[in-house]
C-alpha positions in Angstrom: -35.8 -26.6 -10.2 -34.9 -26.6 -6.5 -33.9 -30.3 -6.7 -31.5 -29.7 -9.6 -29.9 -26.8 -7.7 -29.6 -28.9 -4.5 -28.1 -31.8 -6.6 -25.6 -29.4 -8.2 -24.5 -28.0 -4.9 -24.1 -31.5 -3.4 -22.1 -32.6 -6.5 -19.9 -29.5 -6.3 -19.2 -30.1 -2.6 -18.3 -33.8 -3.3 -16.0 -32.8 -6.1 -14.2 -30.1 -4.0 -13.7 -32.6 -1.2 -12.4 -35.3 -3.6 -9.7 -33.1 -5.1 -9.3 -29.8 -3.3 -6.1 -28.8 -5.0 -7.4 -29.2 -8.5 -10.6 -27.4 -7.5 -8.6 -24.5 -6.1 -6.5 -24.2 -9.2 -9.6 -24.1 -11.4 -11.2 -21.5 -9.2 -8.1 -19.3 -9.1 -7.7 -19.5 -12.9 -11.3 -18.4 -13.4 -11.1 -15.6 -10.8 -7.9 -14.1 -12.3 -9.4 -14.2 -15.8 -12.7 -12.7 -14.8 -11.5 -10.1 -12.4 -8.2 -9.0 -14.1 -8.1 -10.6 -17.5 -4.9 -12.5 -16.4 -4.0 -16.0 -17.2 -2.0 -18.1 -14.7 1.0 -17.8 -17.0 0.8 -14.0 -17.0 0.5 -14.0 -13.2 3.5 -16.2 -13.0 5.4 -13.9 -15.3 4.6 -10.9 -13.1 5.9 -12.7 -10.1 9.1 -13.7 -11.9 9.7 -10.1 -12.9 9.4 -9.2 -9.2 11.9 -11.9 -8.3 9.2 -13.8 -6.4 8.4 -11.0 -4.0 6.1 -8.1 -3.4 6.5 -5.2 -5.9 7.0 -2.7 -3.1 8.7 -4.4 -0.1 10.1 -7.6 -1.9 8.6 -9.8 0.8 8.1 -13.4 -0.4 5.1 -15.5 0.6 5.8 -19.0 1.8 2.5 -19.9 3.5 0.6 -22.3 1.2 -2.7 -20.6 1.4 -1.5 -17.0 1.0 -1.2 -15.2 -2.3 -0.2 -11.9 -3.6 -2.9 -9.3 -4.4 -3.1 -8.1 -8.0 -2.5 -4.3 -7.8 -4.3 -2.3 -10.4 -5.4 1.2 -11.2 -9.0 1.5 -10.4 -9.8 4.0 -13.1 -8.1 2.2 -16.0 -7.9 -1.4 -14.6 -4.2 -1.4 -15.7 -2.3 -4.0 -13.7 0.7 -2.5 -11.9 2.1 -5.6 -10.1 1.6 -8.1 -7.3 1.6 -6.9 -3.7 1.7 -8.6 -0.2 -1.4 -8.0 2.0 0.4 -5.3 4.0 1.5 -3.2 1.0 -1.9 -3.7 -0.7 -3.8 -2.5 2.3 -1.4 0.4 2.8 -2.0 1.7 -0.7 -5.8 1.2 -0.2 -5.7 3.1 3.1 -4.1 6.0 1.4 -6.6 5.7 -1.5 -3.7 5.5 -4.0 -3.1 9.2 -3.5 0.6 10.1 -4.1 0.2 13.3 -2.0 -1.1 11.3 1.0 1.7 8.7 0.6 4.4 11.5 0.4 3.0 13.2 3.5 3.0 9.8 5.3 6.6 9.2 4.2 7.7 12.7 5.3 6.0 12.2 8.7 
């Protein structure tokens, strides 16, 4: 059993090194589907609706390895949009509490 697992790990490593872009796309597709129930096409549609930028600050991401976070309601898992890291962490810091956000804005 261990040999097969080690062989599989080695095979995966070689495949990832041989074609890292294809591997990354496959992994991203699987992650979006498993985590949020989103297809790549649905993610692209969200980004187009937001004119290619963050849903809150409109910042665009140009670095090749950076992506927008999928913002969702933790109770219902309803997807709200795509956020840059700063806006996503900001909402998380305020625990998605509108009162906390309003107090921070008023401050």
